[in-house]
N, C-alpha and C positions, 0 to 999 in steps of 0.2 A: 503494500499499500504505499503510496505516496500522495508528498500534499504538494502544489505546485504551483508558483506565485510567479509576479514580473517585478524585477527591483532595478531600480537604475543605479548607477556607479557612485551618483552621491549617495543614496541609500546605504548602499554596500559600504562605504565609506565611515557615515555615519556607525554602522552596526562595528566593524573594526577597532571603533575606539575602546571598547570593551575587553579587545584582548591583543594590549599593543605587543606582546610579544610574537605572536605571529604576524601579528597584521602588515608589517615589511613583506614576510614572504609572501602572503596573500595578493599583494599587490603586484609582486615580481609575477606571479604566475597567470593572474588576467591582463597583464601588461596595462596596468594604470601607469600615467605618467606623473612625475613629479608634479604636476600641477594639481593633482588631486588631492594629494595629503595636506591639505589645508581646514582650519577653523572653516573658514567659508565653504567650503565643499562639503564639511560634516553638517554644518547648519542646514545649510540645503536640502540635503538630505534629511535631517529630522522633520523639518517642514512639511517637506513632502509627506513622509510617512504620519504625520500627525493628522493632515488633509486625507488621508485616504485611511485612519482608522487604524492603521497597525501599531500606532503609539498613542498616550494621552496626557494629557497633563494634569497632574497632581500636585497643584499650585506651582510651583516652578521648577517640578523635576519631570523629567517625560518618563512616562513607565511605558515601556515595549509590550504588546500584546502576548500570549503564550507563542505564538508562533513566531514572532521578531525574538522571542527570547531562545527560541530552539534554532532560529536560524544563528544566531548571536554565539549560541555556545558551539554550536558547529564550526564555525570561523575562528575561534580561538580556541579550541581542544583537539583539533586533527592533526593525527602523527603522520598519517601517507597524504600526497598529491599524485592524483592520475589523471591525465590525460590524453583522450580519446578523440580522430579527428578522422574523417571520412565524409561520404557523400550519398545521403540519403534522399532517393531520389532524385531531384533537378538541384538540391542543395547543397553547399557545403555545409558538414556539421563539425561543431568542436564541444565538448563537454569537456570540464572539469569536477573532478571530485574530489572534495575534501574529507577523509574519513579517519575517525577515533573509535573510542572502546564505546562511547556513547551517542555518536551524530555521527551523519554522513548529509553532507549538504552539494549537491548538481549545481553547477552553475553554466550556462550555455549563454556565450553572447549572440546579442543581435542588432540590430539598427540603432543607431543614436544614445549607443551606452548604457542600452536597456539589457540584462541580463534574464534568461529565464530560469528561475531556480526551483529545483525538489530538494524535498526533504526526505531524505531514504530510509530505509528500514538498517540500522546499524548492527545488526546482528545477521544480517544478511550478507553471505560472503562477499567480498571485491570482485571478486570473481562473475558474481553473477550479473548489474548491471555493465561492466564493459563487454561479456559475451552478448547480453541484450542489443547494446550498440552497433558488435558486430554483425549479428544478425539481420540487423534493419538495414544496415549498410548491403549486404548482399543480397536482400530479398528481394532485387529487381531483376536479376538473372541475366544481365549484361556484362558481367564484370566488375568489379570492383575492387578496393584497398584501403586499409583501415593502421592508421598508426597509432600504438599505444607509448604513452613514456611515463614512468610512475617512479617517483621520488620519497624514499625514506630515510630519515637518517642521516643524510648529507650523500646517500647512496642511489643513484638514480639508473634504470633499467629500461632500453626500450627493445620496440619490437610491431615488425610489420607481417600481415597479414594479407593474401591477396588471392582473390577468386578469379576466374578464369572465366571467358563465353562459356566454356565446357563443364564450369562446374566444378575442375580442378583446383584445390587448395594450396597454398604456400606459404608458408612461414618462415621470417630469417629474422632474429634478436641480437641484440649488442654481447650475450653470453655465449655465442655461436651454438647454436643450434645444431645439434645431426640432423643430417639429411636436409639440410639448407638449399633451397633452389629446387627440390623435389617434391612432386606433387605428392599429396597427404591427404587425411582428411579432418573432417570440421572436429571429429571428436579428439584428435592427435595436437591440433590447433589449439582447443581450448583446453586439453592438459598442460601444455607449454604456457600458455598463458597462466593458467595457474600457478604453475610452478615457479612463475619469474613475480608474479603480484605478491604469492606467501599470505599469511592470514595477517589481519588488521591489529592482533592485539600484540 
């Protein structure tokens, strides 16, 4: 079960104020410029959240709704960042997964500084949302490629998956997977993704 919402970069910047230890890394992963890291941008984000009912004012204090509390906690407490990119139907798709023991937040950039946000089940293996993304990219049956990059504890692994028009699967990764460049099966590809991603905890 997921909870989806669209957030602006300013609203995300406001949410990052609660977790400064991870804020810089989140900004880097989302390709925010230094210009977004200002009190004015965060204030604009708060004003937008108040107007949308995602925060309320109690006196002079801004009180986030439970949904925003969950988003803020997810962006403050993640341990693993996973980036998946490919083409779904006729559009290029990119999703950032911020995973921790208690929360998982998915952010997908859109137009005009907007991000589609989903709160995902943190107890679900990280493999699950990544596999769903891969399957969505290859569903058209006309050949597709997906790039996956995941970072934890300062170590980054990357993996490329391709499916040709005949339906043959291929996989190559930064750790030098056996059979690289040789047609394989979806099951073998999923197994290799699982090995590289590892557990969340």
